[in-house]
DRENDREN-181200 format. One record per residue (C-alpha): residue number from 1; residue in one letter; y, z, x. Coordinates in steps of 0.1 Angstrom, whole numbers, plus 5000, padded with zeros to 4 digits. Example, Ala and Ser with C-alpha at 12.3 -4.5 7.8 and 13.67 -1.06 7.14 Angstrom:
2
site nr=1 rest=A north=4955 up=5078 east=5123
site nr=2 rest=S north=4989 up=5071 east=5137
***
This chain:
324
site nr=1 rest=M north=0409 up=3958 east=1018
site nr=2 rest=K north=0382 up=3933 east=1032
site nr=3 rest=Q north=0384 up=3895 east=1027
site nr=4 rest=E north=0346 up=3893 east=1018
site nr=5 rest=Y north=0353 up=3916 east=0987
site nr=6 rest=I north=0363 up=3884 east=0966
site nr=7 rest=T north=0326 up=3872 east=0971
site nr=8 rest=Y north=0313 up=3908 east=0958
site nr=9 rest=Q north=0294 up=3906 east=0927
site nr=10 rest=A north=0299 up=3941 east=0905
site nr=11 rest=Q north=0265 up=3958 east=0923
site nr=12 rest=D north=0280 up=3948 east=0956
site nr=13 rest=F north=0311 up=3974 east=0951
site nr=14 rest=L north=0287 up=4004 east=0944
site nr=15 rest=E north=0276 up=4001 east=0983
site nr=16 rest=V north=0316 up=4002 east=0992
site nr=17 rest=E north=0326 up=4039 east=1002
site nr=18 rest=S north=0361 up=4036 east=0990
site nr=19 rest=F north=0349 up=4025 east=0959
site nr=20 rest=I north=0330 up=4052 east=0954
site nr=21 rest=Q north=0354 up=4076 east=0963
site nr=22 rest=A north=0384 up=4060 east=0940
site nr=23 rest=Y north=0363 up=4055 east=0906
site nr=24 rest=L north=0334 up=4083 east=0910
site nr=25 rest=H north=0358 up=4109 east=0927
site nr=26 rest=G north=0387 up=4099 east=0914
site nr=27 rest=D north=0411 up=4097 east=0945
site nr=28 rest=P north=0442 up=4086 east=0932
site nr=29 rest=G north=0453 up=4068 east=0966
site nr=30 rest=L north=0422 up=4048 east=0967
site nr=31 rest=R north=0423 up=4039 east=0930
site nr=32 rest=K north=0458 up=4027 east=0935
site nr=33 rest=A north=0446 up=4008 east=0964
site nr=34 rest=W north=0419 up=3992 east=0946
site nr=35 rest=E north=0436 up=3983 east=0915
site nr=36 rest=D north=0466 up=3967 east=0936
site nr=37 rest=W north=0437 up=3945 east=0953
site nr=38 rest=A north=0428 up=3936 east=0917
site nr=39 rest=T north=0462 up=3927 east=0905
site nr=40 rest=A north=0465 up=3903 east=0939
site nr=41 rest=H north=0429 up=3887 east=0930
site nr=42 rest=P north=0426 up=3885 east=0890
site nr=43 rest=E north=0395 up=3863 east=0894
site nr=44 rest=C north=0376 up=3893 east=0909
site nr=45 rest=Q north=0385 up=3918 east=0880
site nr=46 rest=P north=0356 up=3911 east=0858
site nr=47 rest=Q north=0332 up=3921 east=0887
site nr=48 rest=L north=0355 up=3948 east=0896
site nr=49 rest=R north=0355 up=3967 east=0859
site nr=50 rest=E north=0318 up=3960 east=0857
site nr=51 rest=G north=0313 up=3977 east=0890
site nr=52 rest=Q north=0336 up=4008 east=0876
site nr=53 rest=K north=0312 up=4010 east=0845
site nr=54 rest=L north=0281 up=4009 east=0868
site nr=55 rest=I north=0298 up=4038 east=0889
site nr=56 rest=A north=0304 up=4059 east=0861
site nr=57 rest=Q north=0270 up=4053 east=0846
site nr=58 rest=L north=0251 up=4054 east=0877
site nr=59 rest=A north=0250 up=4095 east=0873
site nr=60 rest=V north=0235 up=4096 east=0844
site nr=61 rest=K north=0218 up=4066 east=0836
site nr=62 rest=E north=0191 up=4042 east=0857
site nr=63 rest=Y north=0198 up=4005 east=0863
site nr=64 rest=S north=0179 up=3977 east=0879
site nr=65 rest=L north=0192 up=3979 east=0912
site nr=66 rest=Q north=0176 up=3961 east=0944
site nr=67 rest=P north=0151 up=3980 east=0965
site nr=68 rest=G north=0165 up=4008 east=0984
site nr=69 rest=Q north=0203 up=4003 east=0969
site nr=70 rest=K north=0203 up=4033 east=0948
site nr=71 rest=E north=0191 up=4054 east=0979
site nr=72 rest=K north=0223 up=4040 east=0997
site nr=73 rest=I north=0248 up=4049 east=0969
site nr=74 rest=W north=0235 up=4081 east=0961
site nr=75 rest=Q north=0236 up=4091 east=1000
site nr=76 rest=H north=0275 up=4080 east=0999
site nr=77 rest=I north=0281 up=4104 east=0970
site nr=78 rest=Q north=0259 up=4134 east=0988
site nr=79 rest=D north=0279 up=4129 east=1016
site nr=80 rest=S north=0312 up=4131 east=0994
site nr=81 rest=I north=0300 up=4161 east=0973
site nr=82 rest=T north=0292 up=4177 east=1007
site nr=83 rest=T north=0325 up=4172 east=1023
site nr=84 rest=T north=0349 up=4174 east=0993
site nr=85 rest=G north=0332 up=4201 east=0974
site nr=86 rest=I north=0333 up=4179 east=0940
site nr=87 rest=L north=0333 up=4200 east=0907
site nr=88 rest=K north=0297 up=4210 east=0896
site nr=89 rest=R north=0285 up=4206 east=0859
site nr=90 rest=P north=0288 up=4237 east=0843
site nr=91 rest=A north=0254 up=4254 east=0833
site nr=92 rest=R north=0249 up=4255 east=0795
site nr=93 rest=R north=0221 up=4254 east=0774
site nr=94 rest=I north=0222 up=4253 east=0738
site nr=95 rest=P north=0194 up=4264 east=0714
site nr=96 rest=L north=0172 up=4238 east=0703
site nr=97 rest=K north=0175 up=4252 east=0669
site nr=98 rest=W north=0211 up=4243 east=0666
site nr=99 rest=Y north=0206 up=4207 east=0672
site nr=100 rest=S north=0182 up=4208 east=0641
site nr=101 rest=V north=0207 up=4227 east=0616
site nr=102 rest=A north=0235 up=4201 east=0630
site nr=103 rest=A north=0211 up=4169 east=0624
site nr=104 rest=A north=0207 up=4182 east=0592
site nr=105 rest=C north=0243 up=4189 east=0582
site nr=106 rest=L north=0249 up=4151 east=0599
site nr=107 rest=F north=0228 up=4136 east=0578
site nr=108 rest=L north=0239 up=4154 east=0545
site nr=109 rest=V north=0275 up=4151 east=0552
site nr=110 rest=A north=0266 up=4114 east=0561
site nr=111 rest=T north=0261 up=4103 east=0525
site nr=112 rest=L north=0290 up=4117 east=0511
site nr=113 rest=M north=0317 up=4092 east=0498
site nr=114 rest=V north=0349 up=4096 east=0486
site nr=115 rest=W north=0355 up=4074 east=0457
site nr=116 rest=L north=0392 up=4071 east=0442
site nr=117 rest=Q north=0396 up=4048 east=0410
site nr=118 rest=V north=0430 up=4043 east=0407
site nr=119 rest=S north=0440 up=4008 east=0394
site nr=120 rest=G north=0408 up=3996 east=0403
site nr=121 rest=Q north=0412 up=4010 east=0439
site nr=122 rest=S north=0379 up=4020 east=0457
site nr=123 rest=R north=0384 up=4041 east=0489
site nr=124 rest=I north=0356 up=4044 east=0513
site nr=125 rest=T north=0358 up=4074 east=0537
site nr=126 rest=S north=0337 up=4088 east=0567
site nr=127 rest=M north=0344 up=4120 east=0578
site nr=128 rest=A north=0348 up=4134 east=0616
site nr=129 rest=G north=0316 up=4136 east=0630
site nr=130 rest=T north=0298 up=4111 east=0610
site nr=131 rest=H north=0290 up=4075 east=0604
site nr=132 rest=L north=0286 up=4060 east=0572
site nr=133 rest=T north=0270 up=4029 east=0554
site nr=134 rest=H north=0282 up=4013 east=0525
site nr=135 rest=V north=0275 up=3985 east=0504
site nr=136 rest=L north=0300 up=3964 east=0488
site nr=137 rest=P north=0300 up=3948 east=0455
site nr=138 rest=D north=0288 up=3913 east=0469
site nr=139 rest=E north=0259 up=3932 east=0488
site nr=140 rest=S north=0277 up=3925 east=0522
site nr=141 rest=Q north=0273 up=3958 east=0544
site nr=142 rest=V north=0299 up=3981 east=0562
site nr=143 rest=V north=0290 up=4008 east=0587
site nr=144 rest=L north=0322 up=4031 east=0593
site nr=145 rest=N north=0324 up=4049 east=0624
site nr=146 rest=A north=0336 up=4086 east=0624
site nr=147 rest=A north=0367 up=4091 east=0607
site nr=148 rest=S north=0373 up=4058 east=0594
site nr=149 rest=Q north=0383 up=4044 east=0559
site nr=150 rest=I north=0384 up=4014 east=0541
site nr=151 rest=N north=0402 up=4005 east=0509
site nr=152 rest=Y north=0397 up=3975 east=0486
site nr=153 rest=R north=0403 up=3965 east=0446
site nr=154 rest=T north=0368 up=3967 east=0425
site nr=155 rest=R north=0384 up=3944 east=0398
site nr=156 rest=T north=0394 up=3913 east=0420
site nr=157 rest=Y north=0370 up=3918 east=0445
site nr=158 rest=A north=0344 up=3891 east=0433
site nr=159 rest=S north=0372 up=3861 east=0436
site nr=160 rest=K north=0390 up=3880 east=0467
site nr=161 rest=R north=0369 up=3897 east=0489
site nr=162 rest=N north=0400 up=3913 east=0506
site nr=163 rest=L north=0398 up=3951 east=0520
site nr=164 rest=H north=0419 up=3974 east=0547
site nr=165 rest=L north=0404 up=3996 east=0576
site nr=166 rest=D north=0418 up=4020 east=0593
site nr=167 rest=G north=0395 up=4030 east=0620
site nr=168 rest=E north=0366 up=4011 east=0632
site nr=169 rest=A north=0337 up=3997 east=0614
site nr=170 rest=F north=0306 up=3971 east=0618
site nr=171 rest=F north=0304 up=3945 east=0591
site nr=172 rest=E north=0276 up=3921 east=0580
site nr=173 rest=V north=0295 up=3896 east=0554
site nr=174 rest=K north=0272 up=3877 east=0528
site nr=175 rest=K north=0281 up=3839 east=0526
site nr=176 rest=G north=0306 up=3832 east=0498
site nr=177 rest=A north=0340 up=3832 east=0494
site nr=178 rest=P north=0364 up=3841 east=0528
site nr=179 rest=F north=0360 up=3878 east=0537
site nr=180 rest=T north=0392 up=3895 east=0546
site nr=181 rest=V north=0397 up=3926 east=0568
site nr=182 rest=Q north=0435 up=3939 east=0569
site nr=183 rest=T north=0443 up=3961 east=0592
site nr=184 rest=D north=0476 up=3976 east=0606
site nr=185 rest=L north=0476 up=3955 east=0636
site nr=186 rest=G north=0457 up=3924 east=0628
site nr=187 rest=T north=0437 up=3903 east=0604
site nr=188 rest=V north=0402 up=3895 east=0604
site nr=189 rest=R north=0390 up=3866 east=0584
site nr=190 rest=V north=0353 up=3855 east=0577
site nr=191 rest=W north=0329 up=3836 east=0556
site nr=192 rest=G north=0296 up=3849 east=0566
site nr=193 rest=T north=0289 up=3865 east=0600
site nr=194 rest=S north=0285 up=3899 east=0617
site nr=195 rest=F north=0315 up=3915 east=0639
site nr=196 rest=N north=0329 up=3949 east=0650
site nr=197 rest=V north=0367 up=3958 east=0641
site nr=198 rest=F north=0388 up=3987 east=0659
site nr=199 rest=S north=0421 up=3993 east=0646
site nr=200 rest=R north=0434 up=4027 east=0658
site nr=201 rest=D north=0471 up=4036 east=0668
site nr=202 rest=S north=0481 up=4007 east=0688
site nr=203 rest=I north=0449 up=3992 east=0697
site nr=204 rest=F north=0432 up=3965 east=0681
site nr=205 rest=N north=0398 up=3949 east=0691
site nr=206 rest=V north=0375 up=3926 east=0674
site nr=207 rest=K north=0341 up=3917 east=0685
site nr=208 rest=C north=0318 up=3884 east=0671
site nr=209 rest=F north=0286 up=3888 east=0668
site nr=210 rest=T north=0272 up=3864 east=0645
site nr=211 rest=G north=0288 up=3832 east=0632
site nr=212 rest=K north=0326 up=3826 east=0635
site nr=213 rest=V north=0355 up=3849 east=0630
site nr=214 rest=E north=0393 up=3838 east=0627
site nr=215 rest=V north=0414 up=3867 east=0643
site nr=216 rest=T north=0453 up=3866 east=0635
site nr=217 rest=I north=0477 up=3891 east=0652
site nr=218 rest=P north=0514 up=3893 east=0637
site nr=219 rest=G north=0533 up=3866 east=0656
site nr=220 rest=R north=0506 up=3850 east=0673
site nr=221 rest=E north=0486 up=3819 east=0666
site nr=222 rest=S north=0452 up=3827 east=0652
site nr=223 rest=V north=0422 up=3829 east=0674
site nr=224 rest=F north=0384 up=3818 east=0665
site nr=225 rest=L north=0355 up=3838 east=0679
site nr=226 rest=T north=0322 up=3829 east=0681
site nr=227 rest=P north=0291 up=3848 east=0691
site nr=228 rest=G north=0295 up=3867 east=0721
site nr=229 rest=E north=0334 up=3866 east=0722
site nr=230 rest=S north=0358 up=3897 east=0719
site nr=231 rest=I north=0396 up=3899 east=0717
site nr=232 rest=A north=0413 up=3931 east=0724
site nr=233 rest=Y north=0453 up=3940 east=0718
site nr=234 rest=I north=0476 up=3967 east=0726
site nr=235 rest=R north=0507 up=3965 east=0707
site nr=236 rest=G north=0535 up=3953 east=0733
site nr=237 rest=H north=0511 up=3931 east=0752
site nr=238 rest=D north=0494 up=3902 east=0756
site nr=239 rest=P north=0460 up=3899 east=0737
site nr=240 rest=L north=0430 up=3898 east=0761
site nr=241 rest=A north=0398 up=3877 east=0756
site nr=242 rest=D north=0365 up=3887 east=0770
site nr=243 rest=S north=0328 up=3881 east=0767
site nr=244 rest=F north=0296 up=3903 east=0761
site nr=245 rest=D north=0261 up=3899 east=0753
site nr=246 rest=P north=0252 up=3904 east=0715
site nr=247 rest=Q north=0215 up=3906 east=0721
site nr=248 rest=R north=0222 up=3935 east=0747
site nr=249 rest=Q north=0255 up=3951 east=0735
site nr=250 rest=E north=0251 up=3987 east=0732
site nr=251 rest=D north=0277 up=4004 east=0709
site nr=252 rest=W north=0286 up=4034 east=0690
site nr=253 rest=R north=0256 up=4024 east=0662
site nr=254 rest=S north=0234 up=4030 east=0689
site nr=255 rest=G north=0250 up=4062 east=0701
site nr=256 rest=I north=0270 up=4046 east=0730
site nr=257 rest=V north=0307 up=4046 east=0730
site nr=258 rest=N north=0317 up=4024 east=0759
site nr=259 rest=I north=0351 up=4030 east=0775
site nr=260 rest=D north=0370 up=4001 east=0794
site nr=261 rest=D north=0402 up=4012 east=0812
site nr=262 rest=L north=0418 up=4034 east=0786
site nr=263 rest=P north=0437 up=4065 east=0788
site nr=264 rest=L north=0419 up=4096 east=0788
site nr=265 rest=S north=0441 up=4109 east=0756
site nr=266 rest=N north=0424 up=4081 east=0736
site nr=267 rest=V north=0392 up=4088 east=0752
site nr=268 rest=F north=0393 up=4128 east=0743
site nr=269 rest=A north=0406 up=4114 east=0711
site nr=270 rest=E north=0376 up=4095 east=0700
site nr=271 rest=I north=0353 up=4122 east=0711
site nr=272 rest=E north=0373 up=4146 east=0687
site nr=273 rest=R north=0365 up=4122 east=0660
site nr=274 rest=Q north=0329 up=4121 east=0669
site nr=275 rest=Y north=0324 up=4158 east=0672
site nr=276 rest=D north=0347 up=4169 east=0648
site nr=277 rest=V north=0364 up=4193 east=0671
site nr=278 rest=N north=0399 up=4197 east=0688
site nr=279 rest=I north=0406 up=4192 east=0726
site nr=280 rest=T north=0436 up=4203 east=0745
site nr=281 rest=F north=0448 up=4189 east=0778
site nr=282 rest=G north=0478 up=4185 east=0800
site nr=283 rest=S north=0500 up=4153 east=0798
site nr=284 rest=D north=0490 up=4143 east=0832
site nr=285 rest=T north=0454 up=4144 east=0823
site nr=286 rest=G north=0459 up=4123 east=0792
site nr=287 rest=N north=0477 up=4094 east=0811
site nr=288 rest=K north=0448 up=4091 east=0837
site nr=289 rest=H north=0426 up=4059 east=0831
site nr=290 rest=Y north=0389 up=4060 east=0825
site nr=291 rest=T north=0363 up=4033 east=0827
site nr=292 rest=G north=0325 up=4044 east=0816
site nr=293 rest=F north=0311 up=4056 east=0785
site nr=294 rest=F north=0295 up=4087 east=0768
site nr=295 rest=Q north=0265 up=4094 east=0745
site nr=296 rest=L north=0266 up=4107 east=0711
site nr=297 rest=N north=0234 up=4130 east=0711
site nr=298 rest=Q north=0256 up=4161 east=0721
site nr=299 rest=L north=0293 up=4173 east=0727
site nr=300 rest=D north=0283 up=4186 east=0762
site nr=301 rest=S north=0268 up=4156 east=0774
site nr=302 rest=A north=0296 up=4135 east=0762
site nr=303 rest=L north=0323 up=4160 east=0779
site nr=304 rest=Y north=0300 up=4159 east=0812
site nr=305 rest=H north=0299 up=4121 east=0809
site nr=306 rest=V north=0337 up=4117 east=0811
site nr=307 rest=C north=0348 up=4147 east=0827
site nr=308 rest=W north=0325 up=4147 east=0857
site nr=309 rest=P north=0335 up=4115 east=0873
site nr=310 rest=M north=0372 up=4125 east=0869
site nr=311 rest=Q north=0369 up=4160 east=0886
site nr=312 rest=L north=0375 up=4176 east=0852
site nr=313 rest=K north=0364 up=4211 east=0842
site nr=314 rest=Y north=0360 up=4220 east=0805
site nr=315 rest=Q north=0354 up=4247 east=0785
site nr=316 rest=I north=0338 up=4248 east=0748
site nr=317 rest=D north=0345 up=4276 east=0725
site nr=318 rest=G north=0333 up=4268 east=0690
site nr=319 rest=K north=0353 up=4236 east=0678
site nr=320 rest=Q north=0381 up=4242 east=0707
site nr=321 rest=I north=0375 up=4227 east=0742
site nr=322 rest=T north=0399 up=4230 east=0767
site nr=323 rest=I north=0405 up=4205 east=0797
site nr=324 rest=E north=0413 up=4215 east=0832
***
């Protein structure tokens, strides 16, 4: 690796051929070399990770690059396609009327709520393939991502604004008594703010958009987040703090699912939840790490965003998807 790489910004890495081969075409040797370099230069990791996101999105999304920069990058990619025979995107056309029917069904299903009144307990569940908005008794609002659930006690909610989350949700909390979101991996406590919480399997992530958020992970000291700050925690590892622009953040609410260095098994699990499908793949495939994004406009597009840069093929058979 060149010494000058330590001065590079994210967009500069897009002109390095070995970087393109590693993170666009999935060359395992070059990917390991770059990961080893990142480990040796932790101060460069934010720029490197952002470069990974840009290279993953470049094939499908426009960016404000310097004049002539995009042409250079695409020339690198085209040359690589010619010499390595990268996989072509499967040609699939889905009738337009199918999308209309699907959109209508999603709209109807998204309005459904499962209410269980057991000892004053309310349970709100969003089904796979749907997002659901729920207004709490204090007029705070919760937007549930696909296959997510919250539970709270209606009888005591006015005095104790506590609820339990399983999955992912965005909260807009009215000012008042302390508001607490409990998960199996950590607890979030606020008074009046907006924030996003992800808690699935062993992964816990909190982002603060407005106000102030207190995050508590069992066995560790509480951390306070202000707008634009986030914390990510994987069970068995140390929490990692990060930052983002809350004014420009695109996320699942706007139809974009961002992935930051996660195993493909987690990425495919998210696609399963968003589209109510079942995906089968080998263990070696599931262990590969992916950085990038996918859009929520259609299943074929989401699979292409993830599989193409990882040099994977996929087949769709109704609700069954096979990755090779």
